[in-house]
C-alpha positions in Angstrom: -2.8 -52.3 31.3 -4.4 -55.5 32.4 -3.8 -58.2 35.0 -4.5 -61.9 35.1 -3.4 -65.0 37.1 -2.5 -67.8 34.8 -2.0 -71.1 36.7 1.2 -71.9 34.8 3.4 -70.4 32.1 3.9 -67.0 33.7 7.7 -66.8 33.2 7.4 -65.2 29.8 7.4 -61.9 28.0 4.0 -62.7 26.3 1.1 -64.8 27.7 -2.0 -65.7 25.7 -5.2 -66.0 27.7 -9.0 -65.7 27.1 -10.2 -62.2 27.3 -12.5 -62.8 30.3 -9.5 -63.6 32.4 -8.2 -60.1 32.2 -8.9 -57.4 34.8 -8.1 -53.7 34.1 -5.3 -52.1 36.1 -5.8 -48.4 37.0 -3.3 -46.1 35.3 -0.3 -44.8 37.3 0.3 -47.9 39.5 3.8 -49.3 39.8 3.6 -52.6 37.8 5.8 -54.4 40.3 3.4 -53.4 43.1 0.3 -54.2 41.0 1.5 -57.7 40.2 2.1 -58.4 43.9 -1.6 -58.0 44.4 -2.6 -60.6 41.9 -1.3 -63.6 44.0 -0.1 -62.5 47.4 -2.7 -59.9 48.3 -5.6 -61.7 46.8 -4.6 -64.8 48.8 -4.3 -62.7 52.0 -7.5 -60.7 51.4 -9.6 -63.8 50.6 -8.2 -65.8 53.6 -9.0 -62.9 55.9 -12.5 -62.0 54.7 -13.8 -65.2 53.0 -12.1 -68.0 54.9 -11.5 -66.6 58.4 -14.3 -63.9 58.2 -12.3 -61.7 60.6 -14.0 -58.9 62.6 -12.3 -55.8 64.1 -10.8 -56.6 67.5 -10.2 -60.3 66.9 -6.7 -61.8 67.2 -4.8 -63.5 64.4 -1.5 -65.4 64.2 0.4 -65.3 60.9 3.1 -67.8 60.2 6.0 -66.6 58.0 4.9 -63.1 58.6 7.8 -61.5 56.8 7.2 -63.2 53.5 5.1 -62.1 50.5 1.8 -63.4 51.7 2.7 -62.7 55.3 3.4 -59.0 54.8 0.2 -58.8 52.7 -1.8 -60.3 55.7 -0.1 -57.8 58.0 -1.1 -54.8 55.9 -4.6 -56.0 55.3 -5.0 -57.2 58.9 -4.1 -53.7 60.2 -6.8 -52.2 57.9 -9.3 -54.8 59.2 -8.6 -53.7 62.8 -7.4 -57.0 64.0 -4.8 -57.7 66.7 -1.8 -59.4 65.0 0.9 -61.8 66.0 3.5 -63.1 63.5 6.1 -65.8 63.5 9.4 -64.8 61.8 13.1 -64.9 62.2 14.9 -62.6 64.6 16.2 -60.6 61.6 12.7 -59.9 60.3 11.2 -59.0 63.7 11.6 -55.2 63.2 9.8 -55.3 59.9 6.9 -57.4 61.4 6.6 -54.9 64.2 6.6 -51.9 61.8 3.5 -53.5 60.2 1.7 -53.4 63.6 2.1 -57.0 64.7 3.8 -58.6 67.7 6.8 -60.7 66.3 7.4 -64.2 67.6 10.8 -65.7 67.0 9.9 -69.2 65.8 13.6 -70.4 66.2 14.1 -69.4 69.8 10.6 -69.7 71.3 7.5 -71.9 71.3 4.9 -70.0 69.4 2.0 -71.8 71.2 3.4 -70.9 74.6 4.1 -67.3 73.5 0.5 -66.9 72.1 -1.0 -68.1 75.4 1.3 -66.0 77.4 0.5 -62.9 75.4 -3.3 -63.4 74.9 -4.4 -65.8 77.6 -6.9 -67.9 75.7 -5.4 -67.8 72.2 -6.2 -66.3 68.8 -9.4 -66.4 66.7 -7.5 -67.4 63.5 -4.2 -68.8 62.4 -2.9 -68.5 58.8 -0.7 -71.6 58.3 1.2 -72.1 55.1 3.5 -74.6 56.6 1.2 -77.6 56.9 2.1 -81.0 58.3 2.2 -81.5 62.0 2.5 -77.7 62.4 -1.3 -77.6 61.9 -1.8 -79.3 65.3 0.4 -76.7 67.0 -1.5 -74.0 65.2 -4.7 -75.5 66.5 -3.4 -75.4 70.0 -2.9 -71.6 69.6 -6.6 -71.1 68.9 -9.3 -70.1 71.4 -12.6 -71.9 71.4 -14.5 -71.3 68.1 -11.3 -70.3 66.3 -10.1 -71.6 62.9 -6.8 -72.5 61.2 -6.8 -71.4 57.6 -4.5 -73.8 55.7 -2.9 -72.6 52.4 0.0 -73.4 50.2 0.2 -76.8 51.8 3.1 -77.9 49.6 5.2 -75.2 51.2 7.9 -75.7 53.8 9.2 -73.2 56.3 12.8 -72.6 55.3 15.1 -70.0 56.8 12.2 -68.0 58.3 9.8 -67.9 55.4 7.8 -70.1 53.1 9.7 -71.4 50.1 7.1 -73.1 48.1 7.7 -76.0 45.7 5.5 -76.8 42.8 4.8 -80.5 42.9 2.6 -81.9 40.2 0.8 -85.2 39.3 0.7 -87.9 41.9 2.7 -85.9 44.5 0.1 -83.1 44.4 -2.8 -85.6 44.7 -1.0 -87.2 47.7 -0.5 -83.8 49.4 -4.2 -83.0 48.9 -5.2 -86.3 50.3 -3.0 -85.8 53.4 -4.5 -82.3 53.9 -8.0 -83.9 53.6 -7.1 -86.4 56.3 -5.8 -83.7 58.6 -9.1 -81.7 58.2 -11.2 -84.9 58.8 -9.2 -85.8 61.8 -9.7 -82.4 63.3 -13.5 -83.0 63.4 -12.9 -85.8 66.0 -10.7 -83.7 68.3 -12.2 -82.0 71.4 -12.9 -78.3 71.3 -14.8 -76.1 68.8 -11.9 -75.5 66.5 -12.0 -75.8 62.7 -9.5 -76.2 59.9 -10.4 -74.5 56.6 -8.4 -75.1 53.4 -7.7 -72.2 51.0 -6.6 -72.5 47.4 -6.5 -69.4 45.2 -6.7 -71.7 42.1 -9.9 -73.5 43.2 -11.6 -70.3 44.5 -10.8 -68.5 41.2 -12.3 -71.4 39.2 -15.4 -71.7 41.5 -16.0 -68.0 42.2 -14.4 -66.0 39.3 -16.6 -63.0 40.2 -15.0 -62.9 43.7 -11.5 -62.9 42.2 -12.4 -60.0 40.0 -14.2 -58.0 42.7 -11.4 -58.6 45.3 -8.6 -57.6 42.9 -10.4 -54.4 41.9 -10.8 -53.6 45.7 -7.1 -54.2 46.2 -6.2 -52.0 43.2 -8.4 -49.3 44.7 -6.6 -49.6 48.1 -3.2 -49.4 46.3 -4.3 -46.3 44.4 -5.3 -44.7 47.7 -1.9 -45.7 49.2 -3.7 -47.6 52.0 -1.5 -50.6 51.1 2.0 -50.8 49.7 3.5 -54.2 48.7 7.0 -54.8 50.1 9.2 -55.5 47.1 12.3 -57.3 48.2 14.0 -57.3 44.8 13.2 -56.6 41.1 15.1 -59.0 38.9 15.2 -59.4 35.1 13.3 -62.5 33.8 16.6 -64.2 32.8 17.5 -64.3 36.5 14.5 -66.4 37.4 16.7 -69.3 38.6 18.6 -66.9 40.9 15.2 -65.6 42.3 14.3 -69.2 43.3 17.7 -69.7 44.8 17.2 -66.6 47.0 13.8 -67.9 48.1 15.3 -71.3 48.8 18.0 -69.8 51.1 15.3 -68.0 53.1 15.5 -64.6 54.7 13.7 -62.8 51.8 11.5 -60.1 53.3 8.6 -59.3 51.0 8.2 -60.3 47.4 10.7 -60.9 44.6 9.4 -59.5 41.2 10.6 -60.6 37.8 10.8 -57.9 35.1 10.2 -59.3 31.6 12.3 -56.5 29.9 14.5 -55.7 32.8 
């Protein structure tokens, strides 16, 4: 069994890719759990260790903590020994708490006020997949020297989790330009706080050895049962549209997996 992360064309029974893109998957792993590592857990792992460079005892805030990337960040954050806070809906609070984080109901409370009430001077890192003006609020939740890691910036918070769209062409360039402007503007604001963009696609292209090494590390953690992806549903490939409708409605806790021969 092998794993890979094609940028497009994944909704198929067969995918043709260059041999060097494939990474061996250890025998005996649940394919649905293994495939969750390829995107969600790689994203979480690289943001924690390569973007935020977290250290044990530091504090982090995770937006959309009950989603696929959010629950991956919670599991890996617990292994990293960091103090975790996660924004989520009231329905997902129990799940977020079970993963060792303090849930913050984003609908009924101000997460910036809550973070400062709970921590005093703020967190060391915020993982923000919402983007837009929420980045400034995330910045306010940081302590001096902290950083906002921005990812999936085409995503919107919808129903308590991120429901990402897949814009292309001019729209994607425009989104990238807006993000660049936010990061540039941050340089001129007071306080030693930074914004760091993360893109799994760009990092995979620029540092393919990192992608391979990090995925093998995650497979090892899965084999040792130190992590366990939260699978919300397993749906046959023919129900891909239904899967997206579920994501669009929000409230999905964990990751939806499509089964090619389900």
